[in-house]
N, C-alpha and C positions, 0 to 999 in steps of 0.2 A: 505495501500500500502506500501513495504516498501523504508524508502529514510535513506540515508546514508549520513554521516558530514566526516569531517573530515579539521584533525587542529594536528600543532607541539602539542599541548597543550590543557591549560585550556580557549583560547578566542576563539575559533568554540563555545563554550556555548554561548555567546552572542546570534548565529544567532542561533541556536538552541533552549532555549528561547521563544524568540516568536516566529519562526514557531511549536513547540509544541502547544503553547497557543491558536494561531488561528487555526489551523487545528485541533489537539487531536489525537481523536484516533484511530491514525495508529501506524505502529513498525521503531521508530525510531534506525538509529545504527550508534555512533559516536564513530571515533576511534581517538583517542590522541595520538599523541608519541610524551609521557614525553620522553621520553629514546637520541631523536634526538635534541629535543627541545635547543635552536632556531632554525629554517629552515630559519630567517635571513641573517644570517651569513654563513649558510654551502652552500658547493660547490655543485654546480646547481643538478649537475652529480649525485650530494647524492639525492638529493631528487626527478630529476626525477626518481630516480630507487623505492628507496621507494615509488612513486605517481603511478607507472606499479605495483607497487607485493600490495600494497589494489586495482586498481582497478581492477585486477583480483580478487582478494578473493572478493572481495563484488557483481563479476557478478556470482561469483561460488556458493552465495547464494542468491542470483534470486534479486536482489538491483531492482528494479523502477527506482528511481532519485535519483543522486548524487547531493549534494548543497558543491558547494567549500566555504569550512568556515574559509579558509586561503586564505591570499588574495596572501602570498611569489607565493607560488601553482600555486596558480590561474595565476596572472603573467606571469607565464614557462609554462602553459600550454595553454596559447593566442596567444604564440609564436610558438605554432606547432614543441614542441617537443614530445609530445607523438599525439598516431594517434585516437580521442578518436572516432573515427568511430569504430572502432572494438568493442567495448564493446557495449551488450545491455539497458547498459543503458541511461534514459536521464542525461545528465549533466547543473545542472545551474554556471553561473558563478556569483563570486563574484563583481569583477570590475566594466563587463556593467550594470548589479545590480547601483552602484555605480552612473555611469555617466550619467547611466538615474533620476539621480538626480540634474542633472547639465541644467541650463543655458545657452544660448549660452553670451560668449562675458562677462562673468563671472570674477570675483577676485578670482582664487580657490588657495587654500592652500591646497597642501598635505600631509598627516604626515603619512609616510610608514615606510617599513623596509626596509634596505640597499640591499638586495635583491630587493627589489618590485621598488625602484628606480631605482637600478642600467638597470634591462629588459627595461627600459621605456614605458610597455609596459600602463603604463595610458595615459600619453601624446600623445602616439599614437590615443588612443581612444580617446581623449579630444579633437585633432585636428580641427576633422571636425568646435565643436562649436565654433571655433573663442574666447578660454576663453585664459587668462591669469592668466597659472601656476607658483606656488612656490613647491618648495620638499624641506620638512625636514624627513632627514633620525635619529632615535630615539631610536634607537640598546638596549637602555637599560631599554626602555619601557616593552620589554616582560620578561628579568629574574628577574622586580622586581615583575610583575604580580603575575609572579609565585609560588615568595618565598612568596604571599600573602601580601604581602605590599602595598597595595590599599587605602590608607589612612594617614595622617599623616604627622609630616612637612619632614620624607625623600622623602615620594610620590611628595610630592609639591616642593622639592629642585631640584630633577627630570627631573618632566615638563619643573618646572622655567630653567637650563640649556640650553634646547634647546628651547626655546617659547620666554623666558622674553624677545629679543629685536623685537620681531615681532609687526606689529601693525594691521589695521583693514581687514579680506578680506570678497566677499562673501559669499560664503564658505566655509570648512572647512569640508574635506575629511577623513574620521579616516580609513587612508589603513590597518589598521591589526584589526583582530577581537578581538586581545587583550584591544585595546582602550578604548571602549566603557565604560572599566572598570575605566579607571583613568578621566572621560569624566568629571567631575565637577571640576575636575584641570586646566583643560583643558579651561575649559568658564573664570572662574578667569584670567588665564593669555592671553587672547587674544577675539579678540570679532569676530563675523561672525557668521553662523549657521551655525550647526555639520550634515553634513551627514554621521550617521550609512552605509552602505551597507546594513545589512541588512533587513534594512525597503522596496530597493526594489525589494530586494529579496520574501520579505513579496508577494509580489505585482507581481510578474513574479508568481508565482508556485499559486495563483489564477484559472491561466488557463489551469495548469493541476493538482491542487490535492485539490479534493472536503472535504471540513468538515462534518467531523464526529463527532460527541456527544457523545461519550464512553469514554473509558478509555483509554489513548494512551498506550504504550509498551515500553522504554526506554532500551540498549544495550549501554553500555560502553565498549571499547575496550579496553584497555591500554597498552602502551608496557613500561611500568618502573612501578612506585615508584605508585601501589594503591589507597594506606592507603592517600598518599596524596593528590594522585589527587583527590580521596572522598572528601575530607576534605573541599579540591576548589572549589567543583563544589557543594557541600550541599549550601554551602555559594550564589552563581550565582543558584541554582536552586528547591533548599530549598530541606529538607529531604521527599523522596514518595519514598513510597512503589510500584511503579511498577519499580524501576530504577533495573538494575540488572552491575553486574564490575567483567569484566574478563579480564586476559590477554592475548595480543597478540603482540606475535614480530615481524615482517614481514620475515624478514632477516635470519629468522630459517624457514620456508614452505617449506618445499626440492619442494614438487609438483612444485612448480613455478622453482626451480635452473634446475630444469627436463624441464622444460618447455622450456628453456631460451637458 
């Protein structure tokens, strides 16, 4: 099967890696919009336009399942800014697979981007569970990670800047797919069980995606600097011979402009 992923940069690779390691021999397509990273502080209208272009593109190449590897985008999609019924692929929400790991009446901390928190989507999804939820926007996390600064005193000081005054929680949702890269620093700063929404996605996909014990194929579609993305992606995925890198700038798709 063909499975598509999308994120503003390398963060979604934390999802892709777990999916590939679990389900193996499918075709995987990953759009990394490094030209527009980060989505967390971009105008929502801009993100909507990008997503519509990407989804039409994924439809055109016959993608079977699209996995949201970006919390910011998914928080917008779940607000019904985009009619997902018009596409032929099955859409997998990352937010819904995050809250599937939360129990009723828990004390929950959400770490996310500014846009994800502003939409209020997590709060709405968690309302039925009667949890106590606190939210912290961490806008410097994504630029830090995209620059490849994942360890050491700079990463530690930025994590401390946002979290040093926090106490303990039952669950801590990493509400941005970049954030698991800083998980070790987060664990040092605050107490609570870390929730990676990607784990919920794996459980969800087991209903739709068979495990194929053969070599997978991965194609990265990058809007910005391919070499920079390749360097950071290899730190996460490793140097794999079945990975292909290509350029894709959605704003340049003339057929989509004509369709609009």
